N, C-alpha and C positions, 0 to 999 in steps of 0.2 A: 489647447497645448502648444508648447514650445519646441518646434522641432528642429534638429540641425538641418544642415544644407543636404546632407546624405539622406536624411529621413524623407524631407521635403521631395527630393528627386524620386524616391520609391514611390512617395504619394502621387506624385505627378505621372507615374507610369515610365520613368526613364529606363528601370530596370527590368520592364515586362510586366504582362498582366497580372501574373499570379501575387507578385510582390505588391503591386498595387493594391490588389484585393486585400491582402493581408495587413498591409498599412492603414487601409480604411477601416478594417475591422479593429486594430489595435487602438487607432485614434479614438473610435467611438468607445470603445471599452475604458480606454484611460481617461476620457471625459465623463463618464458616468461613474468611475470612482473618484474623480476629482484630483487626478493626477496631473501635475504641470508639466511633466516631460517623459519621455522614456528612458529606460536604462539598457546598457548593451548587456546581453547574456550570450554565453557560448557553452550552455549546458542545458539542455532542454530534454524531458522525459514526458512522453505523452502517448497517443496511439493515433499516430496522422493517417488519414486516409483509409484505415482499416474499416471492414464492413461485416455484418453478419449476412444471412439470407433474406432478414427482413428488408434491411437496408438495400440490398441489392435488387430485390424484387420492387421496392418503392420507387426506386430510381431507373427502372428498366426502359422508361421511355426517352432516356437521355443516354442509354448505352450502358448504365450501371458500371463503367470503368472507374479504376483506382482515381483518375483525374476528375471524374465526374462527382465522386463522393468528397474527395478532398476540396474540390472548387463550392460545390453547393451546401454540402453539410458543414465541413470543418470552416470554410471560409465566409459561408454566408453570402457566396456570390449570386448573382442573379444569371450567371452565366457560365458554362463550363470553359475553363481556360488550361492553358498548358502548364504543368506543375514542373518547374524545374529540379535538380537536386538540392538539398538544404544547404543553407549557408553559414549555419552554426552546427557544433556538436550535439547530435540529437539521438536520443534512444527509444527503442519501443518498450512500454511497459507491458503488463500480463496480456495475454490474448484469451481465447475462448476455448480451446482445446489442447489436450496433449499431441504432438506431431506423431506420435508411435502409438498411443493407447487411446485413440479417440474412439474405437469401437466399443473398448470396455467402458467407456465414459457415456456410452449410449448416443453417440453423435453418427450421422449418416455420412456415405461418401460423398455425397454432394455438398455438404457443409465442410468435409475435409478438404476435398480439391478446391473448393471456394477460398479457404483460409491460406491453403498453400500459395494459390495465385496472388492473393494480397500480400502474403510474405514476400514473395519475389520482387513485387513492386516496391514495397517497403526498403528493401535491401538496394534495389536499383536506384533509389533517391537518395543513397547515401546514409541512411537511418540504421543506427546498430541495433540489431535483433537480440535484445537482452531478454524480452518477454518474462518479465517479472516485476512484482510489486516492491521489490526490494533491489533497486538497482546498484545501491552501495556494497552489495555482497557480490555484485557480478561485473565489477569493473569501473563503475562510475561514481568516483568518490570526489567531490568538489572539496575546495578547501575553504577554511574561515574566511569569511567576508565574502565569498564569490557569490556574483548574481546568478541565479538561476531562475528556470520556469519548469516547474515540476507539477504533475498530477498525481493522484493517489495520496489519501489523507496520512496513511502511516508513513510513507515515504517523506511527506511533506514534514511532518513533524520531527521525523528523524533528521533531515537536513537541516533543519533550523535550529534544533536543540543541541544534538550530540555532535554534529560536524561544526556548527556556527556559520554555516553557508546561509544564503538568502532567497528565500522562494514564498511567495503567496500560494494558496491551494488554488492552483490554475484548473482550466477546464480544457476539453479538446480543441475548442475554437482557439484559444488564446495561444495554447502550445503550439498547434499546427501553423498558426500566423508567425509565430517567434522563431520557428524552424527555417522559415523563408526569409526572416529580415533580421534575426539576431537582436531584436528587440522586444522588450516587454515593458508595461507601464511602471514608473518608479513611483511606488506606493505600499502602503502597509509594513511589510516584513523587510522589505528592500531599505527601510529608513530607520536609523538608530533609535529615535525616539518611541517608535512602534514596539521594539522589542524588549522594552522593560517589563518586570512583572507587575502584576496588579493583585494577586491573591497569595497570601502566606499559608503553607501548608506544613503543620508540625506533626511529624509522624511518631507516635509514642509506642509504637510496638515494632518489633524486628521485623525488617524488610530485606531478605539476602537471598531470595531464590527467583526463578523466572515465575513461578506461582504466585508469589506474594507480590512481585512488582507488577504483575498484571492486574491484581485485583486492586493495587493501589491506582494503578492508573486509570482504572475504571471508576473508582470512586472519586478521585479528582477531577475526570471529564464531566461527570454528572454534576459535581459540586460548583465548578467554574464556567461551564459551558464553553465558550469562545474567548474566555480571558486567558492569562498568562500566568499559571502558577509557579511559586517559586518553594521548593522543597526543602526542608530540613528535617533533622532528627535521626530516627533509628533506620535510615535507609543506607544500605551497604553493599559492597561486593559489586559493583557496578561494573557490566561490561556490556558488549555489543547487543547480545542476545536479550538481556534484561531490558535495555533501553528499546529494542525493537517491540516487545510486548508491551512494555509502559506505554510508550506513545501511541501505539496502536489501539489499545484499551481506551485511552484518554481522548482520542480522536473519533471514536465510536460512539461512545456514552455521552460525549458532549460535543465540542468543535475545536478541540485544543489542537492549535497549528505550532505551537512553540511553548515550551517549558524550560525552568531551571532546576537544576539540583546543586544547591551550594556545595562547592567543593569538588564536582564531578564534571558539569558541562561547561563548555569553554568560556561563555558570558557570565559565570557566576562563581567567579573564586571566591567571593565573599557574598554575605547577604546584601550588604550596601551596593555592591557592583551591580547585584541581580535586579535590584529596584531602581537603580539611580537616583534621580530626584523624587520619585514616586514615594507615596506612603501607601502600605498596603490598605486596599479598601474592606479586606476581611481577613481574619484569621481563623483558619478552620483545622481543627485537631482530628487525627486518625488514630483511632485506639482499637482495643479488642472488640468493642461494640461495633463499631463501623467495619471494621475487617469482616465479623460474622455476618453482618447486614449485606455486605457485598456479595458473600459467598451464597448467601441464600437467595438473593434476588438472581444471581447467574444461574442457579440450579432451580429455580421457581417453574421452569417449564418442563422439568424432569420429573416423572411419576413412575413411569414404567422401567424397573431394573435390567430388563432384557435388552442390552445393547446390540444392534445388528450393523453398526458402521462406526468406524474409528477415523477421524479426520485429523490430521497433524500438518503443520506448516502454514500457519497463518499468523503474521505474514510469512513469506516463503522461509523454509527452513534453512539455517545456516548448515554448515558442514560438521559443526560440533554437535548440532542437535540430531541428524541422521545418524552421526556416530552414536551417540546415546541411545537412540531407537535400535540400531542394529546391536548394540551390546545387551538391551534388555531381551531382544529376541534371539539371541543366539542359541541354537539348538532346540528351539522350540516352534510350535504350531500354533496358528490361530485357531480359536473355536470355529465349529464347522458353521455356526450361524452367523459369524461376524466376519465383517470386511474391514481392511486398514488400507487406507489410501495416505500417502504423504506427498505433499506438494512442495516444489522447490525450483530453482531457476535451472536451465540448461546447464550453465556454467558450473554451478555446485552439483548439480547429478553428475557431470562429467568426473570430478573429484571423488564423489562417492561411488561411482562404477570402478574407478581406478584402485580404490582402497577396499574394495570387496563388500561394502556395506549395502550397496542395492542388492547383491547377490544373496546376503544374508537375508534382507528383509523379504525378497522374493521367495528365498526357501522356507521361509516361515509361512508364507502365504500372502503377504503384503504387496503393494503395488507401490512404485515411486514415480510420481507424475511430474512432469513440467509444464510452465507456461500459464496456467490457470489455476482456479480452486474451486470448490464447491459452490460458493458464492456468486462468484465472476460467471463462471461457465453454467451455472444452475444444473450440475449433474452430481448425481449421487448413484451408488449401487441401486439397481432396480428392487424396489419394495422395501427401502429403508423407511424405518418409523422412528427409530430410536438413534441419537448420534451421541458420542463422547468426544469431548474436544479440551485440549490444552490452552486454548486462545480465548481469551475475554472478547475480544473483538469478533471471532467467529460465532461464539456463543450469543452475542447480541444480535446478529443478523440473520444466521440461518435458519433458527425455527421460524420466525417471521417470513421470510423468503421461500422457504421450502416445506413449510406445514409439519415440521418434525419436532419430537421431543429432544431436549438436549441436556446432558451432563457436563458439567466444568469441572475440571481438576488438574492434578500434576500429569506430566507427560507419563509418570509410572502408574498412575491411576488409569490412564488411557489404553496403555499397553496391557495392565492386568485386566482391564474390560475386554482387549481383543484377544487374549487368551482363554477368558473364562465365559465370556459372552454376558457377562454381568457386572453392573455399576456397584462400585464398593467403596469409592471416594468418600473421604471422611472431612468434616469441616474443621478449619484451623483453631 
């Protein structure tokens, strides 16, 4: 790789052992990717130095400190080094438990105290405690063309597609190294040529709400896998929440890291702009039959109509979504056999608290949680067998991860299930 004088100095250890280890990792990583150089970044989202009880116990022979985890696990170092404060703007993505409702999530005090200790170290190293999979809803909003280094599939696809910033799907190691150096390999979605569309998706049925945007995203991810779809046709009423669910679904059923919606996303003012000099390798149509098949696929692991858990907030809920749930629950009570957990970020929950939405949801018998979700935290109400979800992403993951049945539908369908204890959603 071609390194600048500053990068070479870090690699030679001039700026300390931690930055040297970080540069060694980034150079190995870049060479494996075929990158010719590194690019500057001042926007990094990862989970630096954080650990659970398993990692703590695994590294007990070296003191299981934050610096030990960061050195040996994050930087792949062969020794524990002193880790300085980060050199670039960095934020921490979702964690493993709610800081207030950890007991309700089935977590032990030992785990809670360990997470609290970790969090203090994260903050002490200059990293922002956003604790969310939607950093763009919690204050980290890059601009078009900005080079970032983000983890988390739904955040990455939103960053590339909706904002027009530039990031590959990074891992814990590369983001932790980038936080110390402000560098990331100049490869993939950092390059203009890599961001052009590959497949043309023609939408023949109306897609104008979160439910349908999510199903379309799920269809497209399965159809194109890791390629870049360009969407035209009857897809409308674009907003942040719909893009959030669309991208998350496409990233889970396939591996989509970027998409274009002609006339909506910033690099697709026209079809020609989205494809550049490329010709589409395939044109794929999405009509009534395809929509029905997606709905049936997402609901294929649901047989028991008796719902005992409703999970909302994947990706983490925006304030508009919490507002919607509060309105649907106003003056009502959940069924005695059903739990409702809604997940969001700390910053969004603060707004929900101030507006009385959290109180309304609590009054109905639900809980508003932060920092995690049922998939990341591997946590559900005790005895859960059947879950209702309004997220195609969570419907894709949770049954396999937690061994439960799942129903997919609209937010209203899910709230109806929480109020009645029964699933009554209907196919479009």
